[in-house]
N, C-alpha and C positions, 0 to 999 in steps of 0.2 A: 433301746439305747438311751442312756442318760447322758446329758450334756450339761456341764457346768460352765456358764459364761462368767468369767472373773476378771479382776483387775489387780495390779500390784498393790501391796500394802493395804489390803482389804481384810479386816479382821473377820467379818462374817463369811467372806469367801474361804478364808483359811479354816474356820470352824466347820463349814460345810464339807470341804474336801477331806478334812481329817475324820469327820463322822463317817463319810462313805468309805474311806480307806480302812478305818478301824472295823467296820462291819463287813469288809470284803466285797463291797458293792463296786463293780466296775463302772467307770465313767470316763467320758472324754472331756478334757478341759480346753476351753477356747478363751485365751486371754485377749480381751478387747484392745489392749495396747498393741499387741502383735497383729491383730486382725480388726482394724478399725472399720472395715467394711460391714461388720455385723451390727455396729452401733445403731444405724438407721433402722435395720430390721427389728431390733429389740424395741426401739422407740415406737415403731408402728404397732407393736403389740402392747404398748402402754407401759413398758418397763423403763424406769429411770434410775434404778439403783442396782448394785451388784450384791451378791451373785444372783444370776438367774439360773434356775435349775429346770431343765426341760426333759420331760419323759417322752421320747420319740419325736415330738414336735413342740413348737412354741404354743400351740393351742392348749397343751397340757403342761403348763409351766407356772412357776411362782418365783418371787424374788425374796431375798433375805435368807438368814439362817433359820430354817423351820424344822426343828427336830420332829415335830408331829408329822409333817409331810415326809420327811426323810425316813421315818420309822415305817411308813406305809410301803416303802420300796423293799423292805426286808421280807415282806409277806409273799 
């Protein structure tokens, strides 16, 4: 399961979600504005910017718009 942690008015978040949608890759979006309880967890994993894209768990995650990492999800 792919989870995209995002925030409003975030261009990199929008690029990431559009990439996944265009490739037909299913994902769950968690907007940190609507779910502020996840912010501390993301910080514990060292993330300070959005989006954070997690594949199954935050142990396998990255932040920012990363077309190289997103392309790996297509395989």
